[in-house]
PATORFI-525302 format. One record per residue: residue in three letters; x, y, z of N, C-alpha, C in turn. Coordinates in pm, whole numbers, plus 50000, padded with zeros to 5 digits. Example, Ala and Ser with C-alpha at 12.3 -4.5 7.8 and 13.67 -1.06 7.14 Angstrom:
BEGIN
Ala513194943150780512304955050780513204967050780Ser512854977550708513674989450714512905000350787
***
This chain:
BEGIN
Met481559239397199481849252997282482069264297356Ala483269271997300483549276397436482359290097477Ile481499294097546480769302597607481589315797595Asp481409322197454482099338897486480919347497514His481599357397614480939365797714480729379697612Tyr480509390297663480289402697570479999414897730Asp479989426297713479519437397747478149440797769Leu477619437297609476599444297571476079427897414Ile475299425597452474449415297313473499426897269Val473419427797150472069436497077471819428296962Ile470319419197042469619413296891468939424896800Gly469249424896681468379430896586469409441196540Gly469639441396367470739453496336469769463696290Gly468589466096282467839478796272468069491496249Pro467669500096295468149516096304468169511996427Ser467209508496470467249510296659469139498696740Gly469319489296657470339482196718471579484196683Phe471689491096552472739500796461473539511696566Ala472049518596600472479531596694473049529096853Gly471929514496851472609511597058474019506097040Ala474539498796920476029489896914477309500396899Met476449511496775477229519596787477659535296975Arg476599536896986476729538697119477709530697187Ala477469520197229478479508397308479459513897275Leu479979509197159481699518297115481889528997203Asp481839541597195482109551697277482499549297398Phe481439538697489482169536697664482849524197614Lys483709521997521484909509497485484409499997568Lys483299494297478482469481097541482779471097428Asn482739457197488482839446397374481219445797348Val480539443597200479519448197174479109432997063Leu478679427297062477419413896950476929417696896Leu476109422396771475349427496714475049415996597Val473689411096638472829392996598472089402496489Glu471979397896419470969403896317470529389296230Lys469189388196192468809373396139469099377995952Thr468479389495909468009393395757469449400195703Gly469109413395706469569423995630469999434295727Leu470909441595775471419450795825470759463195784Gly470029469795826469579480695808468089485695884Gly467099469695863466319467795903464969474595822Thr463909472495834462729477595791462999496495720Glu464169504595801464059511795766464869512695628Val465439506395541465929506995405465669496995355Phe465139482695362464309469695301463389476695233Asn462249475695351460819477795300460209489995375Gly461069499595426460309511595498460269521295464Val461079530495454461479544995500462489543895346Met463029539595364464129543395196463079536795101Thr462119527795076461359526594988460539538694955Ser459499540695102458089545595056458839559694999Lys459649566995122460829581695139460539584694930Thr461329571694878462139574894761461159572894676Leu459719563194723459529567394586457899579694575Trp458099585394746457199600094767458299614294696Glu459209608994694460379624994627460069616594484Tyr460929608794422460369606894276459019608394219Ser457589607194249456579609194254456149620594262Lys456609631694334456259645794344457169652194204Lys458179644494225458809652194015457869646393913Val457679635993908456629631593768454759641793770Arg454419641993918453329653293939453659664293873Gln454619668693897455069688293835455509682293700Val455479673293654456059671393478454889668593448Arg453739659893551452159652993467451429668293438Asp451939677293557451209692993530451509702093437Leu452709699993371452969706093238452489699093173Ile452669685993165452239675093015451649667793093Pro449869669693049448909661393114449139642793086Asn449179644392946449099629392944450659621392973Tyr451679626592974452929615793062452399610193166Glu453709600193091453169584093184454699579193226Val454699575793391455619571893385456119555293379Lys456969553393346457299542993360457839531193446Phe457109522693494457409517993657458979512793679Glu459869507893555461129502193570461819518893624Asp461589528793595461789542593669462299541793784Ser460809544393880460449544393973461039528194043Asp461099523493994462149512794062463659515194059Lys463939519793946465429519593935465809534894011Glu465159539394100465099550094175464799548194292Val463849538294380464289525094443465299518294509Arg465979513194404466539503594387468179508694409Glu468499521494331469579527194379470029533394534Ala468959540294565468479545394718468579533094817Val467879521394818468619515994934469899507994864Arg470279506094785471769502194767472839512894813Ala472179528894845472669535294832473199532395017Arg472369539095085472099531195250472399516095280Arg472609506295203473059494195226474229497695262Ser475109504795113476479505895099477369512895259Ile476689521895284477379528495403477209520595521Ile476079513895510475779508495628476899496295647Asn477199492795554477969472695506479419479195495Asn479869490595428481139497295463481689501495607His480809510495681481169511795820481319500195870Leu480939491995849480599478395976482069467695985Arg482089463595806483429463795737484699468995824Ile484759484295799485999489495843486159481496012Leu484969485796093485159481896205485329468296256Leu485119461596157484909441396154487119440596168Glu487029449396044488619443095986489649449196001Glu489679469796023490709478496009490219478196169Ser489799479696234489689482896357491089478396434Thr491599485596528492439485096621492109477696713Gln490719482096743490609482496925489309467196916His488729458696795488079448196795487299447396913Leu486539456096950485229454797024484229450696954Phe483789455396765482559452396760482789435796667His481269433696706481389418896642479849413396578Leu479929406096437478969408896409478219385896389Glu476989385996428476529374896381475319376596319Lys475209366096161474189369896101473659353096155Gly472099356496219471599347796237470199344396393Arg469909336596381468209336396508468609340696617Ala468669349296680468999352796868467739346296882Ser467779339297058466659338997148467349336097245Leu466699340097337467199344697491466789328597563Leu468429322197627467959311097684467499313697811Gly467569324097872467809328897990468009349398026Arg468329349898164468849365198184469599370498120Asn471319362898116472089366698048472849359297965Glu472389347197881472619341497819471199341097639Val472129334097526471629342397423471569326597341Ser470869319997275471549307897186471239316897052Ile472349314496940472679319496794472339312196704Gln471589306096631472059295996545471849305596378Arg473259303296306473969303496201472429298096091Asp472349305895965472079304195862472029288395789Asn473889285595831474269266095794472859256995947Gly472479259696019472259248396115472899252796276Glu474129259096211475319254296415474599265996501Thr474369264296617473309268996709475279268696847Phe475449277996885475739283396994475319290697088Thr475799295297201475899300997289476319313197340Val475839321397409476699331897430476289343697574Thr477129348897661476719360097756476879371997797Ala475769381597813476359393697807476009403497972Asp476439406597971476179415998117475079424398099Phe474479431997939473509434097885472949431697782Ile471639428697714470929427497596470229433997576Leu470449439497476469589451497412468669445197294Leu467009446597337466669440197254466039448897136Cys465859449696985465949455796917464919451396743Thr464429441596784464089434696692462699436796584Gly462289451996647461269455796507460729455696508Ser459669456096413458109451696389457729450196233Arg456859442896170456219442896102454889451196065Pro454529450995938453049449495902452239438295920Arg450879444096007449989439996078449129430196019Tyr448989418996014448119411295942446359410095959Leu445429412495898444449408195922444059396395927Pro443419385596012442749375295947442399371995834His441259374495854440259382095771440399386395618Ile441429386895610442099392595448443519384195369Pro443459375395229444399368495243445539380695177Ile446339381395231447099388595223448529380995144Asp448539380395035449779369894907451079375494860Glu451009394294923451829401594913452229406994799Arg451759403294629451169401294529450569408894484Ile449029405694532447719411394477446899420494580Ile446979412594692446479424694833448019425894881Leu448279437094949450139441094966449659449195110Thr450459442295212451009451295297452169465795258Ser452919467695336454009479895313455249469695300Asp455159456995284456779451095275455999447995097Gly455269442695140455109439394926454989446994809Ile455629455594834455679471094739456899467694657Arg457689459494726459149461294689459079449394548His457639441094572457079429194478456669432694383Met456379441394401455439451494205456989453494116Arg456159447394017456329451193869455819455193775Asp454509463093797454239475393751452899480993841Phe452949493693760451949501093799450459492293757Gln449539492393858448299486393817446889500393781Lys445699496493702444859504793656444289509393798Ser444489500993877443159506393980443759504094158Leu443879503194227444949498394364443499507894515Val443479497094589442419505794728443479503994840Ile443479513094890443859514295032443329515195163Leu443469507095208442559499595364443799505095445Gly443229516095501443229521195652443579540895583Ala443289548495678443279564395656444279571195745Gly445199559295776446279571395894447139577595801Val448409576695902449899586395822450169574395673Ile450519561795705450519551795581449839552895457Gly449209548595482447829548695396447529560995328Cys447299570595422447439586595304448789585895248Glu449949581295305451109585295220451349578495074Phe451009566595094450549553794949449839562094833Ala448629562994918447319572494842448509580894755Thr449179590994840449359606094752450809600594661Ile451639589394689452709590494609452269573994507Phe450839568594500450319564594359449289571394267Ser448909584594289447929588794316448769601294235Asn450289606894259451279615494175451629605394077Phe451489599194089452369587693895451499584993796Gly450189592293879449009591493769448529574893725Asn448979565993701448929555193632447779547293676Ser447649543193849446229540393897445449550293953Lys444029546793893442689547993995443049545694168Val443339556794258443329551094454441749554094460Phe441299542494541440619541494620441589542394784Leu440759550294865440799552695042440219544895116Ile440279536495208439059526995270438879538395407Asp438669543795454438309553295594436789550395625Lys437029542495780436839537595843435579551395945Ala436759560295975436039576396061435159581995914Asp435029598096012434689604895898435459609195813Arg436659611095850437789615795800439229609095821Ile440109614895716441399606895747442149614795801Leu443279607295856444339606895961443569615596097Pro443019601796146441869608096247442739607496392Phe443949609996459444889611696520445309629996515Glu445409634496362445649646596336444449658096334Asp444669670496411443349683096373443159677796226Ala441759680796270440689683096107441019689896047Asp441809706296031441799714295964443449708395922Val443919696595952445239693095903445109680795802Ala443469671695851443269662295753442249675695657Ala441819681195646440539690495516441709687795409Ile442849691395443443699700395353444649687795253Val444519675295331445529666695244444119655995199Ala443109661695231442259654295165441799663695060Glu441769673795053441059681394984442669676594793Ser443529679994841444569677594786444599662494700Leu443999651494795444159638094760442809635094655Glu441459644894722440569641294622441009646794474Lys441399663094496441539669794353442589661594258Asn443529649294357444989643394276444099631094221Gly442939627894242441639616494195441509602694259Val442019609094389441679596794539440249596294550Glu439249585694525437779584194551438139582594743Val437849589794802438149581494961436719575994989His436629562795081435229559695111435239560695237Lys434689575995281434489576395406432939570395443Gly433539567195633432669565595700432019551295682Ala433279541195614433709530295565433809517495578Ser433359505995669433639491195726433909486795575Leu434879477295639435579467595502434019451495572Val433099449195485432909432195462433729425095475Arg434519426295357435449414895294436249415195205Met437179411095187438429416595054439019400095005Asp438739397994901438899386594867439819386894743Ile440279374494645441089374094571440239368294470Val439729377594350439199367294281439089368894132Glu439779354394048440009356793958441429369993883Gly442079366594018443959376093995442989387794032Glu442289391494077441259409294086441249411294241Val441239420494300440639420194433439639426094423Glu438909421794505437039422694507436889427694653Tyr436509439294704435829445194822434529447594846Glu434089442794984433219447395015432879455195144Leu432479470995112431939481395257430439479095294Glu430799482395373429199493595410429719502395517Tyr428299508395475428639526495501427849523995654Lys427949538895715427199532095856425629541295782Asp425189539995726423919543295655423109531295612Gly423979517695631423409503195603423629502695523Arg423559504395394424459509995219425409495395188His425139490695144426369477295090427089484294998Glu428129486294886429059485994827430079476594789Val429959465794645430969455994636431889465994518Asn433119463994540433839470694417435029455894404Arg435469462994247436869447394213438019463594196Val439279458194179440369463394194441629451494113Gln442509458294107443239455594051444709446294186Gln444179453194258445309450394383445339458494461Ala445509460394601445469462194725446389461694788Leu446369472094890447189478594998446969479695122Val447199470495195446639466495356447529477695456Ser446629488295586447939496795609447009498995738Val447079489295799446339489895876447109489496083Gly448369497696043449639493996138450339484896156Arg451569485496255452109473796308452079465096380Gln452979458696421453159441796490454259442696571Pro454619446596709455979442296743456929418696667Asn457949422996631458679411896646459039403396739Ile458119393996860458449394296931458639376096978Glu457819371296863457509352196883459589346796847Asn459529340696923460459330896903462099337096937Leu461729349097020462339353497111462789353097254Gly462659340497312463089330797442462339345197519Leu461219351797541460849355497658460649357397760Glu459919343897740459269331397826460819326497912Asn461609327497898462669322197968462969333798067Thr463039346098031463719358198115462669358998245Gly460949355698199460579364598360459889379998272Ile460669386298219460239395098158458179400398117Arg458519410698210457159416498249456439420298075Met455539418998046454899420797952453069430497967Thr453109438197898451969450697926450439441597886Asp449559444297904447749440797938448139440497751Arg448389446397648448589448397525449349434597481Gly450089423497590451019418397479452439423997422Ala452909434497493454299438897441455129443597587Ile456349446397537457389444797653456999457397744Trp457269455797867457379464697992458329472597974Arg458839488397945459449491198038459599503198065Asp460639506898121460519519798224462069526498224Asp461059541498088462449549498056463499535198005Thr463179528697892464219520197783464359507397866Gln464629504198006464509495298075463549488298108Thr463149468598151462709464098116463069460698239Ser462129450798277461659446598426462699440298515Ile463749429998362464899423498389466049439098416Pro466779440898522467509452898529468229456898412His469349441098365469969442398275469429443098092Ile468509442298095467459437497969466819454397933Tyr467309458697775466409472697776465449467497619Ala464999474197623464149471597466464309484997464Ala464119486397263464079500897193463669503397080Gly463369505797029462239509296897460919501996911Asp460579497396763458609491196726459259474196830Val459929471396845459689459396931458609462397072Ala458809475697070458669477797243457649487097263Ala457439499997116456879510497130455759512897036Asp454829521397055453759526597026454119535196909Leu455349538896890455799550496756456729547196701Ser455999537796558456809534996499457729543296376Leu458359549796472459149561396417461699561296426Val462079558996315463289558496297463819563796416Asn463549575096372464269588596459464089583096673Val462869577896691462909568796828463119562396845Gly462619555596743463889537396796465149541296853Glu465909551196718467219552296726467499560696902Ser467049561896911466889574497043466679569297151Glu465769561397164465609548897295466979542597313Ala467449531997224468249525797173469929535497247Arg470489544197198471189554497248471409551797406His469949554697412470029565297556469899550697654Ala469059537397585469519522697690470999518597720Val471849522597600473259520297600473579533997724Glu473019543397748473639554697791473479548497974Arg472319544697968471659539598093472479526598143Met473199519498093473999512098099475069514898137Phe476329518298072477459527298076477869539898109Gly477199549998126477449560398169476009566198247Glu475959580498211475129586898328474129598798258Pro473019590498177472429602998055471549615798098Gly471639614798264471499624698372469899629798323Arg469229625298257467529626198266466609613798184Arg465939610598235464789603298168464539610798013Leu464169596897881464069600397783462539610197738Ser462699619197677461569628097678460959626697521Tyr459609623397514458589622397397458249636397343Glu458229642197453457839654897424458199663397302Asn458929663597257459659669097142460619662897029Ile459249653296990459429645896864458699649896813Ser459499646396648459709661296479459059647796444Thr458029645296360457269635796293457339648896151Ile457519635896040457259641595941455649633795851Met455319639695764453989630595712454509633095537Phe454419624295457454909626095351453829622595249Leu453289635995254452039635295245451769648995084Asp450499655295078450799666294962449529679394986Pro450059686195092451279688395088451989682495257Glu452939689295246454139681195328453379686295476Val452929674995585452899675595721454149670295793Ala454329684795917455169682995986454669680096173Ala454839673196239454409678696388455489676596443Val455089686096591455869683096722455419686996826Gly454859677196943454229679297042452709677297042Ile452129683997118450539680197116449399688996959Asn448509683396985447789690396862446859695996956Glu445529702396910444329709596931443579699797037Gln443689690496991441769675697027443149668097140Glu444479663097112445059660697193444779671497328Ala445109684997362445079694597452443209689697454Ile442819689797391440819695997461440619676297531Arg441389664197461441609654797591441929654497674Arg443169661497750443839656497883443189669897965Gly442779679497830442159693097942442839700597976Ile444179707397867445129712797858444719728497814Pro444289737097878444079749797846445899754297775Val444869760797624445589765597556445919781697507Lys446249786997428446469793597331446909795297179Val446569795597062446829785997003446719798396856Val448119799496759448199807996668447829800296527Lys447489808396401447259798796333447699810196234Leu448629807796107448909816795960449259809795860Asp448069815495762448239810695629449689811295569Tyr450179799295462451019802995410451289811295307Ser450219813495236449489825295136450249839095152Leu450469843295301451249852595359452729855095331Leu453369845895337454639841695312455399844595160Thr456229852495179456699857695010457799841794960Arg458249838295029458549822394967458009814994897Ala456899812794989455609803394939454649812094848Ile454969819394831454279829794743455329833294566Ala456469831694598457559825694469457579812694463Met457589807594544457159790894476455929789494451His455359794694443453629790294419453159779194481Lys453089779194595452899768094714452489772994785Thr451309779294769450829790394877449899778994996Lys449709768394932448769757595018449529755295152Gly448879752495281449099751295359449269761995506Phe449859757295627449499767595761450399763495794Phe450709769395947451759770296042450259770496180Lys450409763396249449699762296342450519760596488Ile450499771896585451349765796784450239768996864Leu450729759996941450149756997034450909766197161Val450979769497254451429774397362449899774997532Thr450739777097632450189773097743449669790697727Asn448149789197837447249794097823447679804397966Asp448879811397943449519815298047450699830298032His451189840998098452039849598055453519838598007Ala454039831598072454919818898040454909815597825Met453759812997833453709811297675454339801897645Arg454419785297697455629781797655455049769597576Ile456249770097466455359762897356454799745997387Leu454119743997370453759726697412453329722897252Gly453099722397156453149716096976453099727196885Met453199722496756453009727796638452469718396498Arg451919725196375451519713496261452429725796157Ala452899722796066453779727695986452919723495881Val452219725895771452069717995683452339728495578Gly452919726795420453089728795326454909729495318Ala454719736395186456139735095165457439739695278His458109730595292459829729595359459119725995515Ala457719718695519457309717795614458429712695742Ser459129706695689459779694595812461169701295843Ser461869711195786462739721495798462459730095869Ala460769735995867460239739895941460239738596097Ile459839727796148460049724096262460629724896393Glu462429722296356463439723996442463419734496554Gly462739743896479463259753996666462489749396723Val460889748496641460099749296831460299739796877Ala460619728996819460839716296869462189716996989Tyr462569725896952463799726097047463569733697159Leu462569744297139461849751897198461169742897278Ile460309733797250459609720397337460899717197389His461409713797371462579708797449463559712597583Thr463389722997550464289732897673462909741297808Gln461949734397734460359736197792460989757197835Gln461239764897680461289776297668460129782797632Gly459769796097648458649802997608459279807497403Ile458439820097380458529823297218459079831997248Arg459779841197267460669851197236461759853597208Glu462649842997281463929844297173463799839897014Leu462679831397005462749825796878461629838296809Ala461109848696861460409854796798461339870996778Asp462379870396821463339885296797464219878396762Met464519867096687465629861296630465289870996483Ile466499875896444466149876196270466919864796150His465279859396094465419847296005465469856195874Pro465939841695790466259844695680465289850195583His465159863795492464459860595411464449863195227Pro463539856995171462369852695198462689835595248Ser462259834895340462209817495401460949812695402Ile460279798395458459239794995468459099796395654Ile460709800095755459989799295850460009809495945Glu459889820895846459649836295834457729837495918Gly457719823895876455979825195899455769822396055Ile456539810496114456809808896264456849818496302Gln458069830096284457929838796344456889852096347Glu456549849996234455129858296281453759856896331Ala454229839796350452679831296413453159836596603Leu454729836896603454839839996751454529852196802Arg455169860996684454699880996706453479879896737Met452149870696694450939871796715450609877396836Leu451209862696880450899861897034451829871097153Leu452469871897108452929887797180452109900497144Gly451389905697011451009910596960451709923096920Thr452379915796868453619927496767453829928096647Ser452519913696619452489909696474452619921196314Ile453259919596216452929931396132451499930096059Tyr451149911696043450049911295983448919915796141Lys447259917496126446549922096238445399909296192Pro445459904396262444149889596298442539896296189Glu442969908696343441729911596297441309917196134Val442439918696073441889921695941441729914495886Leu442979906495891443179895295774442609880495817Lys440969881395915440439869095972440599856995899Asp440999857095742440639845895709441439835295679Arg443499847095686444559837395726444929842495832Leu444399847495907445539846396106444569844296202Gln444329834896247443849834396366444679833496519Cys443809837396615443849842296709443069832296847Tyr443139823296901442239823896972442519810197067Val441879808597179441829805697357440669794797315Ile442369778397338440729765397423440889762297576Glu439999766497674439829760497786438339752097787Asn438579740097846437329733697884437179731097763Gly437439728197648436809727697551436199735497502Val436559753897513435689758697489436719766397352Lys436029769197254436949781997193436789792497158Thr437489806797184436839818897197438479826497122Thr437589830497084438249840196943439159850197003Val440179855996968440799867697054441329878596942Gly441979892196964442449897796934443839896096889Thr444559908296855445869906796832446099907196953Val446499905897095447139905797231445779895797318Phe447099888597302446349878397421446339885697544
***
């Protein structure tokens, strides 16, 4: 078979690969996208669409349960919600690509379903489902093969009784009891979801002294309080000794820091201990690509050690986030065929944690500032002061903003905990991206009543012009400086 040549071959049809291929079309480049299973990747099939649709539906169920305590949701209803959301997302992607393939007059986009592996620095072998294998070449290659849930060798994960996030789609009913291993963001999200439904007694194994160890203690505390109020039992400071399938159920043994052991049995377990990149059988050894000490693909601003091979998304990133992967892929293509103008910045990455209450984050938090020795000014405002939050009867939460400890007061980070948190974060993310101070946002006239008014009031406190005074409402407003790891409370004016 003749060897076909493309301007760009993208390996992996998840969010990163799709974004990269579409960006290359903007440059009028001839693009081949290779995907071995289904377009959309983890975002569609067993990741974002599944968990976030479940979260949204579980919130509605929780609201009903607050009014009707004995209300029980049917599993078929939640499953239907997920399937419809996945179907809608897949339809958008598939129809978009079908039109590109069948109706586009440019004929620049090409799609192959199969397994791709690198034969060399410009050659890619593709094996179709029918066993047919052929070779193609390209000027550039973009690796976007994503990641999968991390397995622990001593746990018999079967994706039926002991699951990872991939196994959620195999569930056929709510179990009466569920244990979740891992108290990071994903573990806490699923604890929130299943406790909201109210059909399962949920246990959460937390090896550390608190959940969400990478977030500040005040963020973790408000989420933990909500989980426990919702019936979740947190095994604090507990290490997993073993987890086995016994008589069709899950038996797990814990060891606490005081040496005490405990054996429990539940009907199902969810293992959430991170993700690992899909690099096996990719043929990296045929290219001489440099790897990191941790076994990941080494990159510099998305470019690997081979100048015309790039990597984007989970396959090479520490942050398994759809928006990060898409941005990386677009940036990589711009480096190949255009002039991006600047290196890709990760300082203004906005993230959402689908918890109760919702948590949104951008930039650094307090513990990161302390770890890096960055002097900061911090302002914190409670949701109970916000008219919109009071009207919604959702006053649990706060805004916390970190700025440089100087006159410029450039914003370094923010945490929003509470209703509409994800919508409130974007203005601050823009200021971080543009390295601006706080005065522009503080001087704007924000809509009333709205949650984002709280950001404005927090920034006014930093400027010493707030309506509410910290020295009066000490339990709801805080202003302080952290320098050399020492926290010093100050008054209204810094």
